[in-house]
C-alpha positions, -999 to +999 in steps of 0.1 A: -595-120+419-559-129+429-544-162+419-545-188+446-512-205+456-508-242+446-493-249+480-491-229+512-462-205+519-432-222+534-429-225+572-398-212+589-382-246+587-391-250+550-378-215+543-345-224+561-342-255+539-347-234+508-321-209+519-297-237+526-303-251+492-296-218+476-264-216+496-253-250+482-260-240+446-272-261+417-273-298+427-267-309+392-239-285+384-221-298+415-227-334+407-216-329+370-183-313+382-191-279+369-188-263+403-209-239+423-237-222+402-264-201+419-296-221+425-333-214+421-357-235+441-375-261+420-406-276+436-409-313+425-442-322+409-463-353+406-486-355+375-480-318+370-489-308+405-465-293+431-460-318+459-450-296+488-426-271+501-406-300+515-400-316+481-375-290+467-341-291+450-317-264+438-313-260+401-295-233+382-314-211+358-305-234+328-314-267+345-346-252+359-359-228+332-336-233+302-321-198+305-284-193+295-262-168+278-250-197+256-271-211+228-294-239+238-271-265+221-240-251+237-256-250+272-269-285+268-233-297+259-219-279+290-247-285+316-267-315+303-304-313+295-327-287+310-359-296+326-376-268+307-366-284+274-380-318+282-386-339+313-377-372+296-340-364+287-336-345+320-348-375+340-328-400+319-296-381+327-302-369+362-328-393+378-363-394+391-379-369+415-373-394+444-336-398+434-331-360+430-347-354+464-325-380+480-294-364+464-304-330+477-311-342+512-278-360+512-260-328+501-277-308+528-267-333+555-231-335+542-229-297+544-239-298+580-276-289+577-286-317+601-324-314+599-325-328+563 
């Protein structure tokens, strides 16, 4: 029996949002002054459950999954905490889900993606 998706597949508008987020790069690397780093789509969660396809932000592979060619300590010094290595230090440094979503939506609007 195939696994069931936690949330429905993205609509065309939601897919466009996710494509735009990927184009902008990692939200946190940009805000930390690191510059453009390729982004993966992170679906925000509430109590461990994915909220929706609309609640998404762009995170690089280190901020999202803790993957880097640097050691974990080096990567943390460069990028800040990874969500994969602990939600508490990540949220303390970068903000709550609501704050991160607001930052992502602002970045999309400032880049000219008007429907966000």
